[in-house]
Structure formats: C-alpha cells, structure tokens
N, C-alpha and C positions, 0 to 999 in steps of 0.2 A: 412314763411308759418305758418299761423295760423290754429289751430284746433278749431273745435267746442266744446264748453262746453258739458259735459255729462247732460242729462236731471236729474233734481233733483227729488227724490222721493216725495217731498213735492209739493203740488200744490198752487195755488195761493188762494185756498179756506181754507187755514189754516192747511194743512197737512192732510187733509181727504183722499188724493189719496192713502196714504200708508196702511191705513185699508182696502181699496178696493183691493189693490194689495195682502195684506196678505189674504184677504178672498177669493179671485180669487185663489191664489196659495193653500190654504187649500182645496177648492172645488175640484180643479184638483187633489191633492193628494187622495182625498177620492174616486174620480172616479176611478183613476188608481188602487188604492187598491182593489176596488171592481171587477174591470175588471180581475186583476191578480188572485183573489181568485175564480172567476168562471172558469178560464182556467185551466184545468188539464194538468200538464206536461206528455209528453208521457212515461217518465221512473220512475214516481212517485212510481209506485207500485214495480218496481225492488229495488228502493231506500228503501222503506219500508221494503222489505224482507231482504235486506242486513242489514239494521239497527236492525232488530229483531234477525238476526244471530249474529251479533256483540255483542249486549247486553247479549245474551245467552252465548257467549264465555266469556264475562267479569265475568258473574255470575259463571260460571264454575271455572275460575281462582281464584275467590274470595274465593270459597269453599275449595280450596286446601291450601290455607293459603299463608303466605309470603314466598318468596323464598330468595335466596341470600346467602351472607356469614354469617356464624354464628358469634355471638358477642365474642370478646376476653374474655377469663376467667382471671380475675385479681386475683393475689395470695392475700391470707389473711395476714393482717398486722402482724399477730402473729408468723409467720412462720420463720425459719431461712433463711434469705436471703443470707448470706455469702456462705452456703453450696452448693446451686444449681443454681448459677449465670452462665450465659453463657461466655465463654472467661476466666474464672477464673479455668478452669478444670486443674487438676494436670497433669504435664507433667511426662512422665515416660516410 
C-alpha cells in the first residue's frame, strides 16, 4: 500500500508559498490576540482582588523579616577547645 507524499511547503514558484503561509499564520495570530483582549473573563475581577490580597500578604511577611532557624554560633579560635568539648566530660 502506497501513501501519498505530504505536500511541500514550497511551491513551484520558488518557495513563495512559505512566506504566504507565515503571513497568514501571523495575521490569524494577531486577530486571535485582539479577540481575546476584547473578551473579559467572568472571574477576572475576582482574580485581581485575590492577587492584590496575596501581594499585600507578601509585603506584610517581608516587613517581619526572615524567619527560620538561627545560625550556629562558631567558637572563636582563641578559646580553649580541650576544656569544653562534648563527650570529654569528666566522669565521676
């Protein structure tokens, strides 16, 4: 069973069909973009309100500062390390 070859993007006129296809696709894209811009989503206002509330929450959290675990305090290199090490406590 033989299958038909797929039509080429180039035409017999030297490939000019491809620019026409690209032009038609671009025009379709622009029309669709304009159509969607005109159409207002039914819950767009609810989404905007939720977005404002979320951004306000983020700003409030940012004002508090960072949370989380405090950094470890490293001992200064000049202290006696032999006197206060864990596991070396005197038994008695």
